[in-house]
C-alpha positions in Angstrom: 0.0 0.0 0.0 1.3 3.4 -0.9 2.2 5.7 2.1 2.2 9.5 2.1 4.2 11.2 4.7 4.6 14.7 3.2 2.2 17.6 3.3 3.7 18.7 -0.1 2.6 15.5 -1.8 0.6 16.3 -5.0 -2.3 14.1 -4.1 -2.7 15.8 -0.7 -2.6 19.3 -2.3 -5.3 18.1 -4.7 -7.4 16.9 -1.7 -7.1 20.3 0.0 -8.5 22.1 -3.0 -11.7 20.1 -2.8 -13.0 22.3 0.0 -13.9 24.9 -2.7 -17.2 24.3 -4.7 -15.6 25.5 -7.9 -12.7 23.0 -7.5 -15.2 20.2 -6.8 -16.9 21.0 -10.0 -13.6 21.3 -11.9 -12.3 17.9 -10.7 -15.7 16.2 -10.7 -14.9 15.0 -7.2 -15.8 15.8 -3.6 -14.3 14.6 -0.3 -16.0 12.4 2.2 -14.7 11.9 5.7 -15.6 9.1 8.1 -16.0 5.3 7.7 -19.8 5.4 8.0 -20.2 8.2 5.5 -17.8 6.5 2.9 -19.6 3.2 3.3 -23.0 4.9 2.9 -21.8 6.6 -0.3 -20.7 3.3 -1.7 -24.1 1.7 -0.8 -25.8 4.7 -2.4 -24.2 4.0 -5.7 -21.5 6.6 -5.6 -18.2 5.9 -7.3 -15.4 5.9 -4.8 -12.0 7.1 -6.2 -9.3 6.6 -3.6 -9.3 6.0 0.1 -6.8 7.8 2.4 -6.4 5.9 5.6 -4.6 6.8 8.8 -4.4 3.5 10.7 -3.5 5.3 13.9 -6.8 7.1 14.0 -9.1 4.6 12.3 -12.0 3.8 14.6 -13.9 0.5 14.2 -17.7 0.8 14.1 -20.1 -2.0 14.6 -22.4 -1.2 11.7 -19.8 -0.3 9.1 -16.6 -2.1 8.1 -13.6 -1.2 6.1 -14.1 -4.6 4.4 -17.1 -3.1 2.6 -14.6 -0.9 0.7 -12.4 -3.8 -0.5 -11.3 -3.4 -4.1 -10.9 0.4 -3.8 -7.4 1.8 -3.9 -6.2 2.6 -0.4 -3.4 5.0 0.4 -1.9 5.1 3.9 -1.2 8.6 5.3 0.5 9.7 8.5 -1.5 11.4 11.3 -0.1 14.9 10.5 -1.0 14.5 6.8 -4.5 13.3 7.6 -5.2 16.1 10.0 -4.1 18.7 7.5 -6.9 17.6 5.2 -9.6 16.4 7.7 -12.6 18.7 8.3 -13.7 17.2 11.7 -11.8 17.9 14.9 -12.7 14.5 16.3 -11.6 12.7 13.2 -12.0 9.0 12.3 -9.0 8.1 10.2 -10.6 7.7 6.7 -11.1 10.0 3.8 -12.3 9.3 0.3 -12.6 11.0 -3.0 -16.0 10.4 -4.5 -17.3 11.2 -8.0 -20.0 13.8 -8.4 -23.4 12.4 -9.2 -26.3 13.8 -11.4 -29.4 15.0 -9.5 -32.1 15.8 -12.0 -35.9 15.6 -11.8 -35.8 13.2 -14.6 -33.9 10.7 -12.4 -36.9 10.5 -10.0 -39.4 7.7 -10.2 -42.5 8.5 -8.1 -45.0 6.1 -6.5 -48.8 6.6 -6.4 -48.5 7.9 -2.8 -45.0 9.4 -2.8 -43.9 11.5 0.2 -41.6 14.2 -1.0 -39.7 16.9 0.8 -39.1 20.1 -1.1 -36.5 22.5 0.2 -36.4 26.0 -1.2 -33.3 28.3 -1.1 -31.9 27.1 2.3 -28.6 28.7 2.9 -27.1 27.0 5.9 -25.3 23.6 5.3 -26.1 22.4 8.8 -29.9 22.9 8.2 -29.8 21.1 4.8 -27.9 18.2 6.3 -30.3 18.0 9.3 -33.3 17.8 6.9 -31.6 15.1 4.8 -31.1 13.1 8.0 -34.8 13.5 8.9 -35.9 12.7 5.4 -33.9 9.4 5.6 -35.4 8.6 9.0 -38.9 9.3 7.8 -38.5 7.2 4.7 -39.3 9.9 2.2 -39.4 8.9 -1.4 -37.5 11.9 -2.7 -35.9 15.2 -1.6 -36.0 18.1 -4.1 -33.7 21.0 -3.5 -34.9 24.2 -5.3 -33.0 27.4 -6.0 -30.0 25.9 -4.1 -27.9 28.3 -2.1 -25.5 25.8 -0.6 -23.5 23.1 -2.2 -24.9 19.6 -1.7 -21.4 18.3 -1.1 -20.3 20.9 1.3 -18.4 19.1 4.1 -20.8 20.4 6.7 -23.8 19.1 4.8 -22.2 15.6 4.7 -21.3 15.8 8.4 -24.7 17.1 9.7 -26.6 14.6 7.5 -24.4 11.8 9.0 -24.1 10.4 5.4 -27.8 10.5 4.5 -27.0 12.8 1.7 -26.0 9.5 0.0 -29.0 7.4 1.1 -31.8 9.9 0.0 -33.0 10.1 -3.5 -32.2 13.8 -4.3 -33.0 16.1 -7.2 -31.8 19.7 -7.6 -33.9 22.0 -9.7 -35.6 25.4 -9.9 -38.8 26.1 -8.1 -40.7 26.6 -11.4 -39.5 23.3 -12.9 -40.3 21.5 -9.7 -43.8 22.9 -9.5 -44.5 21.8 -13.0 -43.0 18.4 -12.3 -45.2 17.9 -9.2 -48.4 19.0 -11.0 -47.8 16.8 -14.0 -47.3 13.8 -11.6 -50.5 14.8 -9.6 -48.6 15.4 -6.4 -50.3 17.8 -3.9 -48.2 20.7 -2.8 -48.3 21.4 1.0 -46.5 24.7 1.7 -45.5 25.5 5.3 -45.8 29.2 6.1 -46.5 31.0 9.4 -49.2 33.2 7.7 -51.4 30.2 6.9 -54.6 29.6 8.9 -54.8 25.8 8.6 -52.7 23.8 11.1 -50.6 21.1 9.6 -52.3 18.3 11.5 -55.6 19.2 9.8 -54.3 18.4 6.3 -54.5 14.9 4.8 -51.1 13.7 3.9 -51.8 10.1 3.0 -51.9 10.6 -0.8 -49.0 11.7 -2.9 -47.8 15.0 -1.4 -44.8 17.3 -1.4 -44.1 19.1 1.8 -42.4 22.4 1.0 -40.2 24.4 3.5 -38.4 27.6 2.8 -35.3 29.7 3.6 -34.2 30.4 7.1 -34.8 34.1 7.2 -37.5 34.8 4.6 -39.5 31.5 4.5 -41.2 30.3 1.4 -41.4 32.5 -1.6 -44.7 33.7 -3.1 -44.0 31.3 -6.0 -44.6 28.3 -3.7 -47.4 29.9 -1.7 -49.3 30.6 -4.9 -48.7 27.2 -6.4 -49.6 25.3 -3.2 -52.6 23.0 -3.0 -52.8 24.2 0.6 -50.8 26.5 2.8 -50.4 25.2 6.4 -48.9 26.5 9.6 -47.3 25.0 12.7 -49.1 26.6 15.7 -46.7 28.9 17.6 -47.6 29.4 21.3 -44.8 31.6 22.4 -43.3 34.9 21.4 -41.6 33.9 18.1 -43.5 33.2 14.9 -41.6 30.3 13.5 -39.3 27.3 14.1 -35.9 26.4 12.7 -36.5 25.1 9.2 -35.1 21.7 9.9 -37.4 21.4 13.0 -40.4 22.4 10.9 -39.5 19.8 8.2 -39.3 17.1 10.9 -42.7 17.9 12.4 -44.4 17.9 9.0 -42.8 14.8 7.7 -43.5 12.8 10.8 -47.1 13.9 10.8 -47.3 12.5 7.3 -45.7 9.3 8.6 -48.2 9.1 11.5 -51.2 9.6 9.2 -50.0 6.9 6.8 -49.4 4.4 9.5 -52.9 5.1 10.9 -54.4 4.6 7.5 -52.6 1.3 7.0 -53.6 -0.3 10.3 
């Protein structure tokens, strides 16, 4: 196995450049850190390029094994080299280069009662990652990211999603194209907005539905409010008028899950 001991190594310099979105696009690659995340990327059909392993730091995990990554080129690196590239402070000893994947609406195959999360213009990588984690946990059929303001392969998106950026079916599109796509496929649009008068628990979510949440500061645009089958609110009983967008998405998705389970009893 090749071993890299120098911070000046050309491969390490190329890895460091991948923290920039433009460079990720240029190289067609992004960086994944952590054994769980790399394994989930492979399980999600992503093409793994090279593995950079620091044996001194590698932490075994019960659910994920380095053996799942057999057949992929492995390069041993020293601790100092690894830490110069790693994003996390509490690092796990494994990094991988992964090939960028296409995420288009045309890639989506919808079921008759699909549950879809639509995320409009969210800016904070941590919020996007948290919603992807919730979407995976709730078993949504697809996540559509509209008018994207943060890179899907930002290191903090991957970290906060705990690798579910790879397990979700994701499309990236404009709001206008997504609205057209949903209507063509007879998917109801449920827009979450504080101004709505109908509470979210009053809305039937057992048929095909897209739950739409908006940007942190401004909420949903008028484009989505006007296109919605129904605008709904989450009742606020205190002094503020809204929740964090990732919390709102979780409440709405799990209400849909609850209703669907009740229907299937």
